C-alpha positions as CSV (number, residue, x, y, z in Angstrom):
1,M,-0.2,-0.2,0.1
2,N,1.4,3.6,-1.0
3,Q,1.8,5.8,2.1
4,P,0.6,9.4,1.4
5,D,3.7,11.9,1.3
6,P,4.0,13.9,3.8
7,K,5.6,17.0,2.2
8,R,2.6,17.3,-0.3
9,G,1.4,21.0,0.0
10,L,4.5,21.7,1.9
11,K,5.4,25.1,1.1
12,V,8.8,26.5,2.9
13,T,9.4,30.4,2.6
14,I,12.3,32.3,4.2
15,D,12.2,35.8,4.4
16,P,15.1,37.8,3.9
17,H,14.1,40.4,6.2
18,R,14.0,38.3,9.0
19,C,17.3,36.5,8.7
20,I,20.5,37.1,10.2
21,A,22.2,34.6,8.5
22,N,23.6,32.7,11.6
23,A,23.4,29.5,10.5
24,K,21.5,28.0,13.4
25,C,19.3,26.6,10.3
26,T,22.3,24.8,8.9
27,R,23.7,23.0,11.9
28,A,20.2,22.0,12.4
29,A,19.4,20.5,8.9
30,P,23.2,19.7,7.4
31,G,22.6,19.6,3.9
32,V,19.1,20.9,4.0
33,Y,19.3,24.5,4.6
34,T,22.6,26.7,3.4
35,L,23.9,30.2,3.3
36,D,23.7,32.0,0.0
37,E,27.5,33.1,-0.6
38,E,26.6,36.2,-2.2
39,T,23.3,37.8,0.4
40,G,23.8,35.6,3.3
41,V,20.5,34.3,3.6
42,A,19.4,30.6,4.0
43,V,18.4,28.7,1.6
44,L,15.9,25.5,1.5
45,N,18.0,22.9,-0.7
46,D,15.2,20.3,-1.7
47,E,15.6,20.2,-5.5
48,D,15.9,16.4,-5.2
49,G,12.6,15.9,-2.8
50,S,15.0,14.0,-0.4
51,A,14.9,16.9,2.7
52,T,12.3,14.7,5.2
53,V,9.5,16.9,6.8
54,A,11.5,16.4,10.3
55,Q,14.6,18.2,8.8
56,I,12.7,20.8,7.8
57,F,11.0,21.7,10.8
58,A,14.2,21.4,13.0
59,G,16.0,24.0,10.3
60,A,12.6,26.0,11.1
61,R,12.6,25.5,14.9
62,A,16.6,26.5,15.1
63,C,16.5,30.0,13.5
64,P,16.2,32.7,16.2
65,T,14.3,35.4,14.1
66,Q,11.7,32.9,12.9
67,A,12.8,33.3,9.1
68,I,11.3,30.1,8.0
69,I,8.0,29.9,7.5
70,I,5.7,26.9,6.4
71,E,2.8,25.9,5.5
72,Q,0.6,23.7,3.7
73,Y,-2.2,23.9,1.7
74,G,-2.1,27.6,2.1
75,R,-2.5,27.2,6.3
76,R,0.5,28.1,8.0
77,V,1.8,25.5,10.2
78,F,5.0,27.1,11.2
79,P,5.5,29.6,12.7
80,Q,2.5,29.5,15.0
81,I,0.7,32.9,14.9
82,L,-0.5,33.8,18.0
83,T,-3.8,35.7,18.1
84,P,-3.7,38.6,20.5
85,M,-5.1,38.1,24.4
86,W,-7.7,40.2,25.7
87,G,-6.2,43.0,27.7
88,D,-3.4,43.1,25.0
89,V,-2.7,46.9,24.0
90,E,-2.5,47.0,20.3
91,P,1.2,48.2,18.9
92,G,1.3,52.0,18.7
93,K,-1.5,52.5,21.3
94,G,-0.6,53.1,24.8
95,T,-2.4,51.9,27.7
96,D,-2.4,55.9,29.7
97,S,-6.4,56.9,28.9
98,A,-5.5,60.7,29.5
């Protein structure tokens, strides 16, 4: 029996504005992530499809700036987007009412 492909519908995006080129993703998932020599931005190397889901997530979890975004079927699965809690202050608005 054929097993479904766990990477089906998986899309990995690396935000070049958030990536600070500290290479933690390359140490967490060697060969899966590399740093571009010109820009210093992380790059996913999975053209042949050999990277496992565990390796992809390991590199994303290691990123201190959460520059690696993983979506499946158009829905973000990492990093999780947290909704504001009741009583949280909106950015740019203070807590002063005066």
